[in-house]
C-alpha positions as CSV (number, residue, x, y, z in Angstrom):
1,X,118.5,116.1,100.0
2,X,117.2,118.9,102.5
3,X,118.3,117.1,106.1
4,X,115.6,118.2,108.1
5,X,114.3,117.9,112.1
6,X,111.6,118.4,113.9
7,X,111.0,119.7,117.6
8,X,107.7,119.4,119.4
9,X,106.4,118.2,122.7
10,X,103.2,116.6,121.3
11,X,103.9,113.9,119.9
12,X,101.2,113.4,117.6
13,X,102.3,117.0,116.7
14,X,105.4,115.3,116.0
15,X,104.2,112.1,113.9
16,X,101.5,114.6,111.6
17,X,104.0,116.9,110.1
18,X,106.4,114.0,109.4
19,X,103.8,112.0,106.8
20,X,104.0,115.7,105.5
21,X,107.1,115.9,105.4
22,X,107.6,112.4,104.3
23,X,106.2,112.9,100.7
24,X,108.3,115.0,99.8
25,X,111.3,113.1,98.6
26,X,113.8,115.9,99.2
27,X,113.5,115.6,102.8
28,X,115.8,113.9,105.0
29,X,113.5,113.7,108.2
30,X,116.9,112.7,110.8
31,X,114.5,112.6,114.0
32,X,111.8,114.4,116.2
33,X,112.8,115.7,119.7
34,X,110.6,116.2,122.2
35,X,111.7,119.4,124.5
36,X,114.1,121.6,123.2
37,X,117.1,120.2,125.1
38,X,116.8,116.8,122.8
39,X,117.0,118.9,120.4
40,X,119.7,120.6,121.4
41,X,121.4,117.7,121.9
42,X,120.6,116.4,118.1
43,X,121.7,119.9,116.1
44,X,124.7,119.7,117.7
45,X,125.0,115.8,116.6
46,X,123.1,116.2,113.3
47,X,123.7,118.9,111.8
48,X,120.7,119.4,110.1
49,X,120.2,122.3,107.3
50,X,116.4,123.0,108.5
51,X,114.2,122.8,111.9
52,X,110.7,122.4,112.1
53,X,110.4,124.4,115.5
54,X,107.5,124.3,118.0
55,X,107.2,127.7,119.9
56,X,105.8,127.1,122.9
57,X,107.5,124.5,125.1
58,X,107.7,123.7,128.9
59,X,111.1,124.5,130.5
60,X,112.8,126.4,127.6
61,X,111.0,127.8,124.5
62,X,111.3,127.9,120.6
63,X,113.1,131.3,121.3
64,X,115.3,129.9,124.1
65,X,116.3,127.2,122.1
66,X,117.2,130.3,118.7
67,X,118.8,131.7,120.9
68,X,121.7,129.0,122.5
69,X,122.5,127.9,118.4
70,X,125.7,129.0,116.9
71,X,126.0,128.0,114.4
72,X,121.6,128.2,112.8
73,X,120.1,126.6,110.6
74,X,117.6,127.3,108.8
75,X,114.3,127.9,112.1
76,X,110.9,127.1,110.2
77,X,108.4,127.5,113.6
78,X,105.5,126.0,114.1
79,X,102.7,127.4,116.0
80,X,99.7,127.0,117.5
81,X,99.2,131.0,118.4
82,X,98.7,133.7,116.3
83,X,100.8,136.3,118.1
84,X,103.6,133.8,118.3
85,X,104.0,133.6,114.6
86,X,103.1,137.3,114.0
87,X,106.7,137.3,116.6
88,X,108.3,134.7,115.2
89,X,108.3,136.4,111.4
90,X,109.4,139.9,113.0
91,X,112.4,137.7,114.3
92,X,113.5,137.1,111.0
93,X,112.5,133.4,111.0
94,X,112.4,131.5,108.0
95,X,109.5,130.5,108.0
96,X,106.4,129.5,110.3
97,X,103.5,127.6,110.1
98,X,100.0,127.5,112.1
99,X,99.1,124.4,113.5
100,X,97.4,122.7,112.3
101,X,99.6,123.2,109.3
102,X,98.0,122.9,106.4
103,X,99.6,120.4,103.2
104,X,99.5,123.6,100.8
105,X,101.5,126.8,103.2
106,X,103.5,123.7,103.9
107,X,104.3,123.4,100.6
108,X,104.8,126.9,100.2
109,X,107.2,126.5,102.5
110,X,109.5,123.2,101.5
111,X,109.4,125.6,97.9
112,X,111.2,128.8,99.6
113,X,114.0,126.6,101.7
114,X,114.7,124.7,98.0
115,X,115.2,128.4,96.4
116,X,117.0,129.2,99.3
117,X,119.7,127.1,101.9
118,X,122.4,129.3,102.9
119,X,124.0,128.9,106.1
120,X,121.5,131.3,107.9
121,X,123.0,134.3,110.1
122,X,123.3,134.1,113.6
123,X,122.4,138.1,114.4
124,X,119.0,137.7,112.5
125,X,117.9,136.3,115.1
126,X,118.9,137.8,118.4
127,X,116.2,136.5,121.8
128,X,118.4,136.5,124.6
129,X,120.2,133.3,126.0
130,X,118.3,133.3,129.8
131,X,119.2,130.2,130.5
132,X,122.3,127.7,129.8
133,X,121.7,124.1,129.9
134,X,124.7,122.9,132.3
135,X,125.8,119.3,132.7
136,X,126.7,117.2,135.5
137,X,127.4,113.2,135.5
138,X,123.8,112.1,134.7
139,X,122.7,114.9,135.5
140,X,121.6,118.1,133.3
141,X,120.3,121.6,135.3
142,X,118.5,124.9,134.2
143,X,120.8,127.9,135.3
144,X,119.8,131.3,135.1
145,X,122.6,133.0,133.5
146,X,122.3,136.0,136.5
147,X,123.4,133.4,139.0
148,X,126.3,132.3,136.6
149,X,129.9,133.5,137.8
150,X,132.4,132.5,134.4
151,X,132.0,130.5,131.6
152,X,135.3,129.2,129.9
153,X,136.6,126.5,127.3
154,X,139.2,124.3,126.7
155,X,140.1,120.9,125.8
156,X,137.2,118.8,127.6
157,X,134.9,121.7,126.1
158,X,132.6,124.5,127.7
159,X,131.7,125.0,131.6
160,X,130.7,127.2,133.7
161,X,130.6,127.8,136.8
162,X,127.4,128.1,139.0
163,X,127.6,128.2,143.1
164,X,130.4,127.0,143.5
165,X,130.4,123.7,141.0
166,X,131.3,123.1,137.4
167,X,129.2,122.8,134.6
168,X,129.0,121.7,131.1
169,X,127.7,122.3,128.6
170,X,126.7,122.3,125.1
171,X,127.2,126.0,124.1
172,X,129.2,127.7,122.6
173,X,131.4,130.7,124.0
174,X,130.4,132.9,121.0
175,X,126.3,132.1,121.3
176,X,127.4,133.0,125.7
177,X,129.2,136.2,124.3
178,X,126.6,137.4,121.6
179,X,123.1,136.1,123.6
180,X,123.7,137.5,127.5
181,X,125.3,139.2,129.5
182,X,128.7,138.1,129.7
183,X,132.0,139.5,129.0
184,X,134.7,138.2,127.3
185,X,138.0,139.2,130.0
186,X,140.0,136.6,127.8
187,X,140.2,134.2,125.2
188,X,139.1,131.3,126.6
189,X,136.8,133.1,129.3
190,X,134.0,134.7,129.7
191,X,132.6,137.0,133.3
192,X,129.5,137.7,134.3
193,X,129.6,141.8,135.7
194,X,128.1,141.3,139.0
195,X,130.5,138.6,139.2
196,X,133.5,140.9,139.1
197,X,134.2,141.2,143.2
198,X,138.1,142.9,141.8
199,X,140.7,143.4,139.6
200,X,144.0,142.2,140.5
201,X,146.2,144.1,138.5
202,X,149.4,141.7,137.8
203,X,152.4,142.0,135.8
204,X,152.9,142.7,132.2
205,X,149.7,144.4,131.8
206,X,148.0,141.4,132.8
207,X,145.1,141.1,135.4
208,X,142.9,138.7,137.4
209,X,139.2,138.7,138.2
210,X,138.4,137.8,141.4
211,X,135.1,136.8,141.6
212,X,132.2,136.6,145.0
213,X,133.2,133.1,145.5
214,X,137.0,134.1,145.1
215,X,137.0,131.6,142.3
216,X,140.3,133.5,140.1
217,X,139.7,134.6,136.4
218,X,142.3,135.3,134.1
219,X,142.1,138.7,131.7
220,X,144.6,139.3,129.0
221,X,145.6,142.6,128.2
222,X,144.0,142.3,124.9
223,X,140.6,142.9,126.7
224,X,141.7,144.2,129.7
225,X,141.4,148.7,128.8
226,X,137.8,147.2,127.5
227,X,137.4,145.6,131.2
228,X,138.3,148.7,132.5
229,X,136.7,151.0,130.3
230,X,133.1,149.0,130.4
231,X,133.1,150.2,134.6
232,X,135.0,153.8,134.5
233,X,138.5,152.6,135.5
234,X,141.6,153.7,135.2
């Protein structure tokens, strides 16, 4: 069975695609999402093999959602606009479909999927992360990446520091490192270059970064030289 998720902000489009996919006994539809934030939660929880993903959605586009995923399932973009389809193809999506989805064209996509269900390398789809979904109590915020000072992981997950607050995120440090300006400074920490106010050198070739808000972010020996080289520091 090919475990599938449908993501589209138009209920009619979701239902129509679900009906078409339901005609193939090899397809298992795990669920539907009306926006990228819902989809992010479902993808992390359900681990679908394939996501049929609308590109143009409010707040976060399908392209932005792809940037947040690690690991990356097979992505089939679904769009009403030829320009988006061409961009998706050039970005090496597994496939794309134009709305309204034609059964014959969908059948070709499904045939390709059945022949090639290998995990899709993250590097094949590499838009930059421009916003980080940050969760605080019962609220979710879309944090502009340039307002994030640092990110770190602990037993509770991954957290981002933004404007004096700590928020939880579903994104991995690996995805943030590969697809955002954040730099690795420690096995468990990433720092935004613009948030480096001062580097305080400590004993044993360790260091701390002091941010404009006064936070102190650890720098390990492994990353200190790389960090100093990047900023031309001796």
